[in-house]
A tleap script that builds the chain and sets N, CA, C and O, in Angstrom:
source leaprc.protein.ff14SB
mol = sequence {
  NMET SER LEU ARG ILE SER SER LEU ALA VAL
  ASP CYS HIE ASP PRO GLU VAL LEU ALA ALA
  PHE TRP ASN GLN VAL LEU ASP GLY GLU VAL
  HIE THR ASP GLU ASP GLY ASP VAL LEU LEU
  ALA VAL HIE ASP LEU GLY LEU THR ILE ALA
  PHE LEU ALA ASP PRO GLU ASP LYS VAL VAL
  LYS ASN ARG TRP HIE LEU ASP LEU THR PRO
  ASP ASP GLN ASP ALA GLU VAL ALA ARG VAL
  VAL GLY LEU GLY ALA VAL ARG VAL ASP ILE
  GLY GLN GLY GLU PRO SER TRP VAL VAL LEU
  ALA ASP PRO GLU GLY ASN GLU PHE CYS ILE
  LEU ARG PRO ASN GLY ALA PRO GLN THR PRO
  CALA
}
set mol.1.N position { 80.028 142.061 99.645 }
set mol.1.CA position { 79.006 141.615 100.341 }
set mol.1.C position { 79.796 141.362 101.797 }
set mol.1.O position { 81.013 141.186 101.840 }
set mol.2.N position { 79.072 141.367 102.800 }
set mol.2.CA position { 79.751 140.818 104.720 }
set mol.2.C position { 79.930 139.685 105.426 }
set mol.2.O position { 80.536 139.515 106.483 }
set mol.3.N position { 79.184 138.716 104.551 }
set mol.3.CA position { 78.882 137.380 104.991 }
set mol.3.C position { 79.625 136.484 103.498 }
set mol.3.O position { 79.500 136.652 102.285 }
set mol.4.N position { 80.624 135.243 104.572 }
set mol.4.CA position { 80.909 134.265 104.185 }
set mol.4.C position { 80.650 133.094 104.893 }
set mol.4.O position { 80.502 132.972 106.108 }
set mol.5.N position { 80.603 132.134 103.909 }
set mol.5.CA position { 80.276 130.353 104.418 }
set mol.5.C position { 82.362 130.082 104.762 }
set mol.5.O position { 83.331 130.113 104.004 }
set mol.6.N position { 82.215 129.856 106.174 }
set mol.6.CA position { 82.957 129.677 106.720 }
set mol.6.C position { 83.238 127.680 106.631 }
set mol.6.O position { 84.184 126.989 106.254 }
set mol.7.N position { 82.213 127.450 107.052 }
set mol.7.CA position { 81.774 125.751 107.067 }
set mol.7.C position { 80.662 125.759 107.495 }
set mol.7.O position { 79.920 126.521 108.115 }
set mol.8.N position { 80.633 123.713 106.599 }
set mol.8.CA position { 79.106 123.061 107.049 }
set mol.8.C position { 78.799 122.660 108.100 }
set mol.8.O position { 78.562 121.592 107.535 }
set mol.9.N position { 78.591 122.485 108.986 }
set mol.9.CA position { 77.803 121.643 110.339 }
set mol.9.C position { 77.074 120.453 109.651 }
set mol.9.O position { 76.097 120.409 108.903 }
set mol.10.N position { 77.802 119.613 110.111 }
set mol.10.CA position { 77.116 117.969 110.428 }
set mol.10.C position { 76.301 117.647 111.545 }
set mol.10.O position { 76.094 118.746 112.060 }
set mol.11.N position { 75.889 117.041 112.022 }
set mol.11.CA position { 75.639 116.949 113.548 }
set mol.11.C position { 75.465 115.061 113.510 }
set mol.11.O position { 74.491 114.327 113.347 }
set mol.12.N position { 76.660 114.851 113.703 }
set mol.12.CA position { 76.456 112.905 113.733 }
set mol.12.C position { 77.044 112.021 114.921 }
set mol.12.O position { 78.163 112.261 115.374 }
set mol.13.N position { 76.292 111.052 115.377 }
set mol.13.CA position { 77.217 110.103 116.634 }
set mol.13.C position { 78.929 110.595 116.609 }
set mol.13.O position { 79.570 111.285 117.402 }
set mol.14.N position { 79.286 109.974 115.456 }
set mol.14.CA position { 80.878 109.679 115.806 }
set mol.14.C position { 81.604 110.812 114.642 }
set mol.14.O position { 81.657 110.567 113.436 }
set mol.15.N position { 81.915 111.555 115.017 }
set mol.15.CA position { 82.477 113.283 114.796 }
set mol.15.C position { 83.802 112.874 114.087 }
set mol.15.O position { 84.078 113.487 113.056 }
set mol.16.N position { 84.782 111.759 114.590 }
set mol.16.CA position { 85.733 111.251 114.282 }
set mol.16.C position { 85.845 110.255 113.272 }
set mol.16.O position { 86.784 110.447 112.499 }
set mol.17.N position { 85.052 109.099 113.029 }
set mol.17.CA position { 84.555 108.210 112.464 }
set mol.17.C position { 83.605 109.118 110.603 }
set mol.17.O position { 83.683 108.754 109.429 }
set mol.18.N position { 83.061 109.975 111.072 }
set mol.18.CA position { 82.639 110.263 109.992 }
set mol.18.C position { 83.622 111.524 109.358 }
set mol.18.O position { 83.968 111.612 108.180 }
set mol.19.N position { 83.921 112.324 110.289 }
set mol.19.CA position { 85.209 112.748 109.709 }
set mol.19.C position { 85.840 112.310 108.259 }
set mol.19.O position { 85.824 112.836 107.146 }
set mol.20.N position { 86.596 110.696 108.969 }
set mol.20.CA position { 87.393 109.703 108.476 }
set mol.20.C position { 86.705 109.471 107.055 }
set mol.20.O position { 87.282 109.590 105.974 }
set mol.21.N position { 85.491 109.151 107.230 }
set mol.21.CA position { 84.584 109.382 105.999 }
set mol.21.C position { 84.910 109.673 104.570 }
set mol.21.O position { 85.163 109.002 103.570 }
set mol.22.N position { 84.819 110.789 104.834 }
set mol.22.CA position { 83.960 111.768 104.443 }
set mol.22.C position { 86.016 113.076 103.546 }
set mol.22.O position { 86.189 113.881 102.631 }
set mol.23.N position { 86.970 112.375 104.707 }
set mol.23.CA position { 88.089 112.992 104.203 }
set mol.23.C position { 88.659 111.871 103.137 }
set mol.23.O position { 89.661 112.176 102.490 }
set mol.24.N position { 88.014 110.513 102.926 }
set mol.24.CA position { 88.275 109.639 101.793 }
set mol.24.C position { 87.680 110.342 100.444 }
set mol.24.O position { 88.275 110.675 99.419 }
set mol.25.N position { 86.097 110.469 100.850 }
set mol.25.CA position { 86.126 111.006 99.803 }
set mol.25.C position { 86.432 112.071 99.050 }
set mol.25.O position { 86.711 112.018 97.852 }
set mol.26.N position { 86.363 113.646 100.129 }
set mol.26.CA position { 86.435 114.192 99.520 }
set mol.26.C position { 88.297 114.794 99.049 }
set mol.26.O position { 88.707 115.370 98.042 }
set mol.27.N position { 89.099 114.270 100.446 }
set mol.27.CA position { 90.633 114.245 100.452 }
set mol.27.C position { 91.092 115.672 100.629 }
set mol.27.O position { 91.730 116.338 99.814 }
set mol.28.N position { 90.621 116.074 101.947 }
set mol.28.CA position { 91.267 117.192 102.572 }
set mol.28.C position { 91.826 117.212 104.000 }
set mol.28.O position { 93.049 117.108 103.913 }
set mol.29.N position { 91.549 117.275 104.904 }
set mol.29.CA position { 92.824 117.422 106.189 }
set mol.29.C position { 91.718 117.431 107.093 }
set mol.29.O position { 90.831 118.283 107.079 }
set mol.30.N position { 91.817 116.111 108.167 }
set mol.30.CA position { 91.064 116.197 109.440 }
set mol.30.C position { 92.304 116.734 110.389 }
set mol.30.O position { 93.509 116.484 110.367 }
set mol.31.N position { 91.326 117.751 111.402 }
set mol.31.CA position { 91.642 117.696 112.847 }
set mol.31.C position { 90.571 118.819 113.930 }
set mol.31.O position { 89.606 119.481 113.548 }
set mol.32.N position { 91.059 118.744 115.128 }
set mol.32.CA position { 90.132 119.225 115.774 }
set mol.32.C position { 90.781 120.410 116.309 }
set mol.32.O position { 91.943 120.804 116.406 }
set mol.33.N position { 89.358 120.944 116.695 }
set mol.33.CA position { 89.699 122.388 117.371 }
set mol.33.C position { 89.960 122.690 118.587 }
set mol.33.O position { 90.431 121.991 119.485 }
set mol.34.N position { 89.518 124.144 118.577 }
set mol.34.CA position { 90.025 124.448 120.681 }
set mol.34.C position { 88.722 124.257 121.314 }
set mol.34.O position { 88.605 124.666 122.469 }
set mol.35.N position { 87.631 123.649 120.690 }
set mol.35.CA position { 86.710 123.208 121.014 }
set mol.35.C position { 86.477 121.951 120.745 }
set mol.35.O position { 85.272 121.699 120.730 }
set mol.36.N position { 87.147 121.085 120.531 }
set mol.36.CA position { 87.609 119.664 120.364 }
set mol.36.C position { 86.621 119.304 119.324 }
set mol.36.O position { 86.389 118.103 119.186 }
set mol.37.N position { 85.927 120.257 118.476 }
set mol.37.CA position { 84.933 120.035 117.405 }
set mol.37.C position { 86.139 119.427 116.261 }
set mol.37.O position { 87.273 119.906 116.268 }
set mol.38.N position { 85.720 118.261 115.241 }
set mol.38.CA position { 85.894 117.765 114.360 }
set mol.38.C position { 86.351 118.390 112.955 }
set mol.38.O position { 85.262 118.544 112.402 }
set mol.39.N position { 87.065 118.717 112.300 }
set mol.39.CA position { 86.883 120.194 111.271 }
set mol.39.C position { 87.772 118.821 109.826 }
set mol.39.O position { 88.824 118.190 109.932 }
set mol.40.N position { 87.232 118.838 109.210 }
set mol.40.CA position { 87.758 118.506 107.815 }
set mol.40.C position { 88.012 119.902 106.843 }
set mol.40.O position { 87.168 120.743 106.531 }
set mol.41.N position { 89.210 119.864 106.539 }
set mol.41.CA position { 89.550 121.401 105.871 }
set mol.41.C position { 89.508 120.896 104.149 }
set mol.41.O position { 90.644 120.843 103.678 }
set mol.42.N position { 88.512 120.566 103.268 }
set mol.42.CA position { 88.129 120.550 101.685 }
set mol.42.C position { 89.311 121.858 100.999 }
set mol.42.O position { 88.984 123.022 100.768 }
set mol.43.N position { 90.579 121.310 100.802 }
set mol.43.CA position { 91.404 123.041 100.011 }
set mol.43.C position { 91.017 122.996 98.686 }
set mol.43.O position { 91.120 124.150 98.272 }
set mol.44.N position { 90.652 122.323 97.865 }
set mol.44.CA position { 90.316 121.965 96.833 }
set mol.44.C position { 88.922 122.954 96.523 }
set mol.44.O position { 88.785 123.691 95.547 }
set mol.45.N position { 87.972 122.753 97.606 }
set mol.45.CA position { 86.516 123.420 97.622 }
set mol.45.C position { 86.582 124.530 98.142 }
set mol.45.O position { 86.382 125.502 97.413 }
set mol.46.N position { 86.909 124.755 99.685 }
set mol.46.CA position { 87.425 126.182 99.845 }
set mol.46.C position { 86.852 125.749 101.355 }
set mol.46.O position { 86.607 126.748 102.032 }
set mol.47.N position { 86.607 124.602 101.971 }
set mol.47.CA position { 85.573 124.164 102.488 }
set mol.47.C position { 85.943 123.815 104.054 }
set mol.47.O position { 87.081 123.542 104.435 }
set mol.48.N position { 84.789 123.875 104.882 }
set mol.48.CA position { 85.528 123.068 106.097 }
set mol.48.C position { 84.032 122.511 106.433 }
set mol.48.O position { 82.987 123.157 106.358 }
set mol.49.N position { 84.150 121.497 106.724 }
set mol.49.CA position { 82.803 120.848 107.043 }
set mol.49.C position { 83.312 120.301 108.767 }
set mol.49.O position { 84.448 119.855 108.927 }
set mol.50.N position { 82.338 120.408 109.942 }
set mol.50.CA position { 82.530 120.538 110.444 }
set mol.50.C position { 81.917 119.138 111.036 }
set mol.50.O position { 81.239 118.525 110.212 }
set mol.51.N position { 82.021 118.632 112.112 }
set mol.51.CA position { 81.483 117.032 111.696 }
set mol.51.C position { 80.980 117.603 114.265 }
set mol.51.O position { 81.811 117.992 115.086 }
set mol.52.N position { 80.042 117.447 114.412 }
set mol.52.CA position { 79.478 117.589 115.931 }
set mol.52.C position { 78.896 116.400 116.065 }
set mol.52.O position { 78.156 115.662 115.414 }
set mol.53.N position { 79.578 116.428 117.355 }
set mol.53.CA position { 78.758 115.207 117.661 }
set mol.53.C position { 77.322 116.186 118.906 }
set mol.53.O position { 77.169 117.249 119.508 }
set mol.54.N position { 76.395 114.463 118.554 }
set mol.54.CA position { 74.830 114.639 119.068 }
set mol.54.C position { 74.202 113.583 118.854 }
set mol.54.O position { 74.172 112.838 117.874 }
set mol.55.N position { 73.644 113.553 119.934 }
set mol.55.CA position { 73.427 112.300 120.025 }
set mol.55.C position { 71.939 111.620 119.470 }
set mol.55.O position { 71.697 110.434 119.694 }
set mol.56.N position { 70.783 112.674 118.578 }
set mol.56.CA position { 69.760 111.693 118.119 }
set mol.56.C position { 69.906 111.785 117.006 }
set mol.56.O position { 70.638 112.590 116.429 }
set mol.57.N position { 68.973 110.665 116.365 }
set mol.57.CA position { 69.424 109.807 114.964 }
set mol.57.C position { 68.838 110.912 114.314 }
set mol.57.O position { 68.065 111.700 114.859 }
set mol.58.N position { 69.298 110.973 112.888 }
set mol.58.CA position { 68.686 111.376 111.732 }
set mol.58.C position { 67.527 110.435 111.463 }
set mol.58.O position { 67.515 109.213 111.314 }
set mol.59.N position { 66.457 111.431 111.440 }
set mol.59.CA position { 64.582 110.633 111.252 }
set mol.59.C position { 64.115 110.950 109.788 }
set mol.59.O position { 62.996 110.556 109.462 }
set mol.60.N position { 64.738 111.503 109.052 }
set mol.60.CA position { 64.622 111.846 107.563 }
set mol.60.C position { 65.154 112.959 106.636 }
set mol.60.O position { 65.660 114.056 106.872 }
set mol.61.N position { 64.866 112.300 105.512 }
set mol.61.CA position { 65.919 113.234 104.396 }
set mol.61.C position { 66.087 114.404 104.337 }
set mol.61.O position { 65.203 115.250 104.196 }
set mol.62.N position { 67.513 114.628 104.462 }
set mol.62.CA position { 68.278 115.706 104.790 }
set mol.62.C position { 67.051 116.638 103.510 }
set mol.62.O position { 66.408 116.301 102.516 }
set mol.63.N position { 67.330 118.294 104.538 }
set mol.63.CA position { 67.066 118.944 103.840 }
set mol.63.C position { 67.655 120.102 102.901 }
set mol.63.O position { 67.169 120.930 102.130 }
set mol.64.N position { 69.143 119.698 103.411 }
set mol.64.CA position { 70.760 120.477 102.137 }
set mol.64.C position { 71.186 118.686 101.925 }
set mol.64.O position { 70.943 117.674 102.583 }
set mol.65.N position { 71.847 118.936 100.800 }
set mol.65.CA position { 73.115 117.992 100.610 }
set mol.65.C position { 73.872 118.595 99.445 }
set mol.65.O position { 73.674 119.476 98.608 }
set mol.66.N position { 75.071 117.511 99.838 }
set mol.66.CA position { 76.443 117.867 98.211 }
set mol.66.C position { 75.592 117.077 97.347 }
set mol.66.O position { 74.824 116.185 97.708 }
set mol.67.N position { 75.875 117.639 95.755 }
set mol.67.CA position { 76.100 117.516 94.587 }
set mol.67.C position { 77.704 117.604 94.836 }
set mol.67.O position { 78.241 118.290 95.705 }
set mol.68.N position { 78.791 116.212 93.264 }
set mol.68.CA position { 79.439 115.862 94.360 }
set mol.68.C position { 79.907 115.729 92.621 }
set mol.68.O position { 79.650 114.585 92.245 }
set mol.69.N position { 80.373 116.387 91.753 }
set mol.69.CA position { 80.576 115.924 90.225 }
set mol.69.C position { 82.338 115.486 89.930 }
set mol.69.O position { 83.275 116.276 89.813 }
set mol.70.N position { 82.377 113.812 89.860 }
set mol.70.CA position { 83.156 113.378 89.119 }
set mol.70.C position { 84.312 113.910 87.706 }
set mol.70.O position { 84.360 114.978 87.095 }
set mol.71.N position { 85.046 112.779 87.583 }
set mol.71.CA position { 85.508 112.733 86.210 }
set mol.71.C position { 84.956 111.801 85.759 }
set mol.71.O position { 84.572 111.858 84.591 }
set mol.72.N position { 84.743 110.668 86.524 }
set mol.72.CA position { 84.069 109.282 85.987 }
set mol.72.C position { 83.301 108.696 87.049 }
set mol.72.O position { 83.888 108.063 87.927 }
set mol.73.N position { 81.491 108.898 87.079 }
set mol.73.CA position { 80.444 108.509 87.784 }
set mol.73.C position { 80.581 107.769 88.499 }
set mol.73.O position { 80.613 107.818 89.729 }
set mol.74.N position { 80.800 106.023 86.963 }
set mol.74.CA position { 80.436 104.871 87.572 }
set mol.74.C position { 82.313 104.267 88.427 }
set mol.74.O position { 82.372 103.192 89.023 }
set mol.75.N position { 83.402 105.062 88.307 }
set mol.75.CA position { 84.054 104.612 89.172 }
set mol.75.C position { 83.989 105.292 90.102 }
set mol.75.O position { 84.523 104.572 90.946 }
set mol.76.N position { 83.622 106.508 90.773 }
set mol.76.CA position { 83.363 107.656 91.618 }
set mol.76.C position { 82.297 106.585 93.002 }
set mol.76.O position { 82.498 106.235 94.165 }
set mol.77.N position { 81.189 106.417 91.997 }
set mol.77.CA position { 80.148 105.896 93.096 }
set mol.77.C position { 81.188 104.452 93.413 }
set mol.77.O position { 81.300 104.014 94.558 }
set mol.78.N position { 81.740 103.965 92.495 }
set mol.78.CA position { 81.880 102.268 92.666 }
set mol.78.C position { 82.998 102.521 94.280 }
set mol.78.O position { 82.956 101.887 95.335 }
set mol.79.N position { 83.807 103.559 93.920 }
set mol.79.CA position { 84.234 103.985 95.131 }
set mol.79.C position { 84.263 104.560 96.574 }
set mol.79.O position { 84.829 104.249 97.623 }
set mol.80.N position { 83.601 105.312 96.263 }
set mol.80.CA position { 82.860 105.764 97.682 }
set mol.80.C position { 81.990 104.888 98.403 }
set mol.80.O position { 81.836 104.761 99.618 }
set mol.81.N position { 81.200 104.038 96.995 }
set mol.81.CA position { 80.195 102.832 98.166 }
set mol.81.C position { 81.561 101.885 98.503 }
set mol.81.O position { 81.758 101.940 99.717 }
set mol.82.N position { 82.210 101.338 98.067 }
set mol.82.CA position { 83.403 100.567 98.585 }
set mol.82.C position { 83.912 101.759 100.152 }
set mol.82.O position { 84.405 101.106 101.071 }
set mol.83.N position { 83.806 103.328 100.427 }
set mol.83.CA position { 84.274 103.481 101.707 }
set mol.83.C position { 83.414 103.414 102.398 }
set mol.83.O position { 83.589 104.034 103.447 }
set mol.84.N position { 82.373 102.851 102.288 }
set mol.84.CA position { 81.100 102.560 103.544 }
set mol.84.C position { 79.672 103.436 102.877 }
set mol.84.O position { 78.532 103.370 103.335 }
set mol.85.N position { 80.089 104.187 101.770 }
set mol.85.CA position { 78.536 104.504 100.941 }
set mol.85.C position { 78.011 103.851 100.940 }
set mol.85.O position { 78.336 102.680 101.132 }
set mol.86.N position { 76.403 104.463 100.617 }
set mol.86.CA position { 75.272 102.998 100.617 }
set mol.86.C position { 73.977 103.438 99.475 }
set mol.86.O position { 73.081 104.107 99.988 }
set mol.87.N position { 73.882 103.243 98.581 }
set mol.87.CA position { 72.385 103.729 97.509 }
set mol.87.C position { 71.448 103.188 98.186 }
set mol.87.O position { 71.242 102.088 98.700 }
set mol.88.N position { 70.478 104.983 98.012 }
set mol.88.CA position { 69.570 105.250 98.498 }
set mol.88.C position { 68.635 105.607 97.715 }
set mol.88.O position { 68.907 106.404 96.816 }
set mol.89.N position { 66.697 104.875 97.933 }
set mol.89.CA position { 66.206 105.875 97.341 }
set mol.89.C position { 65.232 106.736 97.668 }
set mol.89.O position { 64.227 106.132 98.044 }
set mol.90.N position { 65.116 107.960 97.677 }
set mol.90.CA position { 64.576 108.891 98.202 }
set mol.90.C position { 63.210 109.726 96.701 }
set mol.90.O position { 62.909 110.769 96.119 }
set mol.91.N position { 62.919 108.432 96.811 }
set mol.91.CA position { 62.037 108.601 96.150 }
set mol.91.C position { 62.349 109.348 94.154 }
set mol.91.O position { 61.597 109.817 93.300 }
set mol.92.N position { 63.663 109.099 94.221 }
set mol.92.CA position { 64.266 110.486 92.950 }
set mol.92.C position { 64.286 109.576 91.582 }
set mol.92.O position { 65.156 109.682 90.718 }
set mol.93.N position { 63.003 108.521 91.526 }
set mol.93.CA position { 63.455 107.591 90.212 }
set mol.93.C position { 64.285 107.637 89.402 }
set mol.93.O position { 64.963 108.609 89.734 }
set mol.94.N position { 64.896 107.020 88.113 }
set mol.94.CA position { 65.748 106.867 87.741 }
set mol.94.C position { 66.427 107.692 86.824 }
set mol.94.O position { 66.633 107.453 85.634 }
set mol.95.N position { 66.865 108.995 87.681 }
set mol.95.CA position { 67.739 110.606 86.690 }
set mol.95.C position { 69.557 109.778 86.646 }
set mol.95.O position { 70.177 108.763 86.963 }
set mol.96.N position { 69.673 110.912 86.106 }
set mol.96.CA position { 70.959 110.766 85.906 }
set mol.96.C position { 72.293 111.422 86.429 }
set mol.96.O position { 73.255 111.979 85.900 }
set mol.97.N position { 71.748 110.969 88.236 }
set mol.97.CA position { 72.849 111.681 89.218 }
set mol.97.C position { 71.899 110.041 89.764 }
set mol.97.O position { 70.878 109.430 89.448 }
set mol.98.N position { 73.241 109.905 90.915 }
set mol.98.CA position { 73.526 108.510 91.895 }
set mol.98.C position { 72.992 108.836 93.058 }
set mol.98.O position { 73.969 109.275 93.664 }
set mol.99.N position { 71.896 108.926 93.917 }
set mol.99.CA position { 71.399 108.766 95.564 }
set mol.99.C position { 72.343 108.239 96.366 }
set mol.99.O position { 72.438 107.035 96.128 }
set mol.100.N position { 73.216 108.655 97.359 }
set mol.100.CA position { 74.523 107.537 97.966 }
set mol.100.C position { 73.944 108.386 99.550 }
set mol.100.O position { 73.312 109.438 99.644 }
set mol.101.N position { 74.353 107.632 100.452 }
set mol.101.CA position { 74.094 107.896 101.511 }
set mol.101.C position { 75.380 107.915 102.762 }
set mol.101.O position { 75.060 106.726 102.773 }
set mol.102.N position { 76.193 108.039 103.523 }
set mol.102.CA position { 77.171 108.393 104.169 }
set mol.102.C position { 76.642 107.259 105.585 }
set mol.102.O position { 75.472 107.107 105.938 }
set mol.103.N position { 77.990 106.505 106.274 }
set mol.103.CA position { 77.485 105.530 107.382 }
set mol.103.C position { 76.679 106.039 108.374 }
set mol.103.O position { 76.071 105.273 109.121 }
set mol.104.N position { 76.583 107.463 108.494 }
set mol.104.CA position { 75.738 108.184 109.522 }
set mol.104.C position { 74.109 108.386 108.560 }
set mol.104.O position { 73.014 108.628 109.068 }
set mol.105.N position { 74.428 108.185 106.999 }
set mol.105.CA position { 72.591 108.539 105.955 }
set mol.105.C position { 72.142 109.972 105.812 }
set mol.105.O position { 71.056 110.522 105.631 }
set mol.106.N position { 74.163 110.608 106.053 }
set mol.106.CA position { 73.270 111.764 105.308 }
set mol.106.C position { 73.461 110.949 104.129 }
set mol.106.O position { 74.115 109.913 104.013 }
set mol.107.N position { 72.536 111.820 102.959 }
set mol.107.CA position { 72.141 111.955 101.443 }
set mol.107.C position { 73.445 112.296 101.394 }
set mol.107.O position { 74.228 112.637 102.280 }
set mol.108.N position { 73.638 112.064 99.495 }
set mol.108.CA position { 74.587 113.131 98.394 }
set mol.108.C position { 74.239 112.508 97.738 }
set mol.108.O position { 73.575 111.474 97.802 }
set mol.109.N position { 74.892 113.390 96.555 }
set mol.109.CA position { 74.474 112.855 94.926 }
set mol.109.C position { 76.082 112.922 93.906 }
set mol.109.O position { 76.661 113.915 93.465 }
set mol.110.N position { 76.367 111.771 93.815 }
set mol.110.CA position { 77.462 112.164 92.836 }
set mol.110.C position { 76.415 112.084 91.515 }
set mol.110.O position { 75.715 111.087 91.337 }
set mol.111.N position { 76.377 113.657 90.288 }
set mol.111.CA position { 76.154 113.147 89.205 }
set mol.111.C position { 76.963 112.856 87.928 }
set mol.111.O position { 77.882 112.038 87.910 }
set mol.112.N position { 76.776 113.196 87.423 }
set mol.112.CA position { 77.485 113.257 85.747 }
set mol.112.C position { 78.666 114.012 85.672 }
set mol.112.O position { 78.781 115.148 86.131 }
set mol.113.N position { 79.823 113.179 84.910 }
set mol.113.CA position { 80.823 114.379 84.654 }
set mol.113.C position { 80.657 115.845 84.093 }
set mol.113.O position { 79.785 116.131 83.273 }
set mol.114.N position { 81.255 116.440 84.429 }
set mol.114.CA position { 81.195 118.165 83.725 }
set mol.114.C position { 81.160 117.849 82.034 }
set mol.114.O position { 81.896 117.433 81.140 }
set mol.115.N position { 80.107 118.228 82.203 }
set mol.115.CA position { 79.697 118.474 80.500 }
set mol.115.C position { 78.448 117.747 80.169 }
set mol.115.O position { 77.493 118.233 79.564 }
set mol.116.N position { 78.543 116.560 80.614 }
set mol.116.CA position { 77.690 115.969 80.361 }
set mol.116.C position { 75.867 115.890 80.732 }
set mol.116.O position { 75.314 116.171 81.795 }
set mol.117.N position { 75.424 115.543 79.803 }
set mol.117.CA position { 74.056 116.591 79.921 }
set mol.117.C position { 73.011 115.799 81.401 }
set mol.117.O position { 72.529 114.687 81.620 }
set mol.118.N position { 73.052 116.844 81.974 }
set mol.118.CA position { 72.009 115.893 83.454 }
set mol.118.C position { 70.293 116.027 83.030 }
set mol.118.O position { 69.775 116.763 82.191 }
set mol.119.N position { 69.773 115.203 83.785 }
set mol.119.CA position { 68.379 114.838 83.551 }
set mol.119.C position { 67.826 115.907 84.691 }
set mol.119.O position { 68.511 116.064 85.702 }
set mol.120.N position { 66.509 116.686 84.521 }
set mol.120.CA position { 66.082 117.280 85.242 }
set mol.120.C position { 65.712 116.950 86.352 }
set mol.120.O position { 65.558 115.730 86.414 }
set mol.121.N position { 65.308 117.920 88.060 }
set mol.121.CA position { 64.840 117.399 89.058 }
set mol.121.C position { 63.420 117.346 88.572 }
set mol.121.O position { 62.539 116.871 89.289 }
savepdb mol mol.pdb
quit
């Protein structure tokens, strides 16, 4: 295949703040590129997240989101909430995963640990 994903772009009001939050969540390396974009390289995932300044507000549920698999779901939810995430209700009911939003309202899920049964969406 001739294409590969080089980064995930996230529009946001404050790229530095959002990159710092996600760096604490995912333990990567933050830097600013030659274009002034704030990048988070998450080496364990082989992924770069680009945080791009955008004055527009987020107004609807994300069409894409991250699903994160922890070793301990309860501990990771508590840790990430302590970093500034909030629990959100997007109509998911009571599944086995936890839906959170980052400081700018972008939803993401923390799943059960690998091997634990997941409730179908």
